[in-house]
C-alpha positions in Angstrom: -43.3 -7.0 16.5 -44.3 -6.3 13.3 -42.5 -7.2 10.3 -42.0 -3.4 8.9 -40.3 -3.0 12.5 -38.2 -5.8 12.1 -37.1 -4.7 8.8 -36.0 -1.0 10.0 -34.3 -2.3 13.2 -32.1 -4.8 10.5 -31.4 -1.8 8.4 -30.4 0.5 11.3 -28.4 -2.7 12.6 -26.7 -2.6 8.9 -26.2 1.3 9.1 -24.7 0.9 12.6 -22.1 -1.8 11.5 -21.2 0.3 8.6 -20.6 3.6 10.7 -18.5 1.3 13.1 -16.5 -0.2 10.3 -15.7 3.5 8.7 -15.1 4.8 12.2 -12.5 2.0 12.8 -10.7 2.1 9.2 -7.3 3.7 9.2 -6.8 7.0 8.0 -5.4 6.4 4.5 -4.3 10.2 3.9 -2.4 9.9 7.3 -0.9 6.9 6.2 0.0 7.8 2.5 1.3 11.2 4.2 3.0 9.5 6.6 4.9 7.5 3.7 5.6 10.6 1.6 7.1 12.8 4.7 9.6 9.9 4.7 12.0 12.3 2.9 15.3 10.9 1.9 18.7 12.0 3.5 20.3 15.1 2.0 23.3 12.8 0.6 21.2 10.8 -1.1 21.6 11.1 -5.3 18.8 10.3 -7.5 20.7 7.7 -9.1 20.0 4.6 -11.0 20.1 1.3 -8.9 22.3 -1.2 -9.5 21.6 -4.7 -10.9 21.6 -6.0 -7.1 19.2 -3.4 -5.6 16.8 -4.1 -8.6 17.0 -7.8 -7.9 16.5 -7.1 -4.2 13.4 -4.4 -5.4 11.9 -7.2 -7.5 11.9 -9.7 -4.7 10.7 -7.2 -1.9 7.6 -6.6 -4.7 7.1 -10.1 -5.1 6.7 -10.0 -1.1 4.3 -7.3 -1.6 2.1 -8.9 -4.5 1.8 -12.2 -2.4 0.7 -10.4 1.0 -1.9 -8.3 -1.3 -3.3 -11.4 -3.2 -3.1 -13.7 0.1 -4.9 -11.1 2.2 -7.5 -9.2 0.5 -10.5 -10.8 -1.0 -10.4 -9.5 -4.3 -12.2 -10.3 -7.4 -9.9 -11.7 -10.6 -10.2 -8.2 -12.0 -8.9 -6.4 -8.9 -6.2 -9.6 -8.7 -4.9 -8.7 -12.4 -5.0 -5.1 -11.5 -2.7 -5.6 -8.3 -0.6 -8.0 -10.4 -0.1 -5.2 -13.5 0.4 -2.3 -11.4 3.1 -4.2 -9.0 4.7 -5.7 -12.2 4.9 -2.1 -13.4 6.7 -0.6 -10.8 8.8 -3.6 -10.3 10.2 -2.8 -13.9 10.5 0.4 -13.3 13.2 0.0 -11.3 15.2 -0.7 -14.3 14.8 2.6 -15.6 13.9 5.1 -13.3 16.5 6.5 -10.7 15.7 5.9 -6.9 14.2 9.0 -5.8 12.0 8.9 -9.0 11.0 5.3 -8.4 10.2 5.9 -4.7 7.6 8.5 -5.9 6.4 6.0 -8.5 5.8 3.3 -5.7 3.8 5.5 -3.6 1.9 6.5 -6.5 1.0 3.1 -7.5 0.2 2.4 -3.9 -2.1 5.3 -3.6 -4.2 4.5 -7.2 -4.4 1.1 -5.7 -6.0 2.6 -2.5 -8.3 5.2 -4.1 -9.4 3.1 -6.8 -10.6 0.5 -4.0 -8.4 -2.4 -5.7 -7.1 -3.3 -2.3 -9.2 -3.0 1.1 -7.2 0.0 3.4 -6.1 -2.5 6.0 -4.3 -4.6 3.5 -2.7 -1.0 2.1 -1.8 -0.6 6.0 -0.2 -4.1 6.0 1.8 -3.3 2.8 2.9 0.0 4.0 3.8 -1.2 7.4 5.7 -4.5 6.2 6.6 -3.8 2.3 8.0 -0.4 3.1 9.7 -1.5 5.9 11.2 -4.0 4.0 12.2 -1.6 1.2 13.7 0.9 4.0 15.7 -1.7 5.3 17.5 -2.3 2.1 17.8 1.4 1.3 17.8 3.0 4.6 19.2 6.1 3.6 17.0 6.5 0.3 13.9 6.5 2.7 15.5 8.5 5.1 15.6 5.7 8.0 13.1 3.1 8.8 9.6 4.1 8.4 7.7 4.0 12.0 5.3 1.0 12.1 2.0 1.9 11.1 -0.9 1.4 14.1 
């Protein structure tokens, strides 16, 4: 085989690998939609979090932050953005009422996903593990536990 065909075969192989990676990637819009569709129970008021709930949220966000930083191969600027956004959302639990905070949290995760700061498989893990942890703390706020994400 001459050098030109070797080059073409290498590029075709790289293309096929990218197609497979895209095909196997989770449907990010479906993941976000499933998280957003977890409507709170009708009896949940949009009240402020208690000090204990704020502490639990900070702890859970710290777990999410550690999971992302350990799971994803991030650049220094990407890691800084993750820390900045998650610190912001943890602090927001002190000033936003619970339903507004939930929407802000989903917005932060969506932003990290859409800006390609965090890879889709890591966001899937966050949605599966992190939000399940928050749902366990505030089950009625989330309308019950979200289903496991495949």
